[in-house]
C-alpha positions as CSV (number, residue, x, y, z in Angstrom):
1,X,16.7,29.9,21.6
2,X,15.1,29.7,18.1
3,X,11.8,31.5,17.7
4,X,8.7,29.6,16.6
5,X,8.7,31.2,13.1
6,X,12.2,29.8,12.3
7,X,11.2,26.3,13.5
8,X,8.0,26.4,11.3
9,X,10.0,27.5,8.3
10,X,12.6,24.8,8.7
11,X,9.9,22.1,9.2
12,X,8.1,23.3,6.1
13,X,11.3,23.0,4.0
14,X,11.9,19.5,5.4
15,X,8.4,18.4,4.5
16,X,8.8,19.7,1.0
17,X,12.1,18.0,0.6
18,X,10.7,14.6,1.7
19,X,7.7,15.0,-0.6
20,X,10.0,15.7,-3.6
21,X,12.1,12.7,-2.8
22,X,9.1,10.5,-2.5
23,X,7.8,11.6,-5.9
24,X,11.1,11.1,-7.7
25,X,11.1,7.3,-8.1
26,X,7.5,7.3,-9.5
27,X,8.5,9.6,-12.3
28,X,11.6,7.7,-13.2
29,X,9.7,4.8,-14.8
30,X,8.9,6.3,-18.2
31,X,9.8,5.0,-21.6
32,X,11.5,7.4,-24.0
33,X,9.7,8.9,-26.9
34,X,11.5,6.5,-29.3
35,X,10.0,3.6,-27.4
36,X,13.1,2.5,-25.5
37,X,13.8,2.2,-21.8
38,X,17.5,2.4,-20.7
39,X,18.5,1.4,-24.2
40,X,16.2,-1.5,-24.6
41,X,13.5,-1.5,-27.4
42,X,10.0,-1.9,-26.0
43,X,8.9,-4.0,-29.0
44,X,10.0,-7.1,-30.7
45,X,10.7,-10.6,-29.6
46,X,10.3,-10.9,-25.8
47,X,11.3,-13.8,-23.4
48,X,9.8,-14.1,-20.0
49,X,12.5,-14.9,-17.4
50,X,12.6,-15.5,-13.6
51,X,16.0,-13.9,-13.1
52,X,18.4,-11.5,-14.8
53,X,15.8,-9.5,-16.8
54,X,16.4,-6.5,-18.9
55,X,13.4,-4.9,-17.3
56,X,10.9,-5.7,-14.6
57,X,7.2,-5.0,-15.5
58,X,4.0,-5.0,-13.5
59,X,0.7,-5.5,-15.2
60,X,-1.9,-2.9,-14.4
61,X,-5.4,-2.0,-15.5
62,X,-5.0,1.8,-15.5
63,X,-2.3,4.4,-15.8
64,X,0.3,2.3,-17.6
65,X,3.7,3.5,-18.8
66,X,3.3,1.3,-21.9
67,X,0.3,-0.4,-23.6
68,X,1.3,-3.8,-24.9
69,X,-0.3,-6.0,-27.5
70,X,0.8,-9.6,-27.9
71,X,1.2,-10.5,-31.6
72,X,2.1,-13.7,-33.5
73,X,4.1,-11.9,-36.2
74,X,5.7,-8.6,-37.1
75,X,6.4,-7.1,-33.6
76,X,7.9,-4.1,-35.4
77,X,6.3,-1.1,-33.6
78,X,6.1,0.3,-30.1
79,X,4.3,-2.0,-27.7
80,X,4.0,-5.0,-29.9
81,X,5.5,-8.1,-28.3
82,X,6.0,-11.6,-29.7
83,X,6.9,-14.3,-27.1
84,X,10.0,-16.4,-27.9
85,X,12.0,-19.0,-26.1
86,X,15.4,-18.0,-27.5
87,X,17.2,-15.1,-29.0
88,X,15.0,-12.4,-27.5
89,X,15.3,-8.6,-28.2
90,X,14.1,-8.1,-24.6
91,X,14.0,-10.2,-21.4
92,X,11.1,-9.4,-19.1
93,X,10.3,-10.4,-15.5
94,X,6.8,-10.0,-14.1
95,X,6.8,-8.5,-10.6
96,X,4.1,-7.4,-8.2
97,X,6.0,-4.5,-6.7
98,X,8.9,-2.1,-7.6
99,X,8.6,-2.5,-11.4
100,X,10.8,-0.6,-13.9
101,X,7.7,-0.1,-16.1
102,X,3.9,-0.6,-15.6
103,X,2.2,-2.2,-18.6
104,X,-1.4,-2.7,-19.7
105,X,-2.3,-5.5,-22.0
106,X,-4.5,-4.2,-24.9
107,X,-6.1,-5.6,-28.0
108,X,-5.6,-2.4,-30.0
109,X,-3.5,0.7,-30.0
110,X,-0.3,-0.5,-28.3
111,X,2.4,2.0,-27.5
112,X,3.1,4.9,-25.1
113,X,-0.2,6.3,-23.9
């Protein structure tokens, strides 16, 4: 029969493993330093779609992965999005849960926080 110390040690390792696995998906949703996510530029002409997006985003008020500013022209730097109906650089779907990225809508200083 196993002693109590061995059981506590095994349980502690199990709890640590579960905690690490639970934290892994939360850290996966980060844009790269060059303002891309899985090869998609996070600036430029953006089309909102209901299916088959390039990325799924959730709008948040705090702790975003990307700060986004909507512009009418020259969406040429990180976080600047211009909405279009055709020929987008990026197709985005808004979701309430399980996003690829969390974005915050801003009036100034778009980009990676």
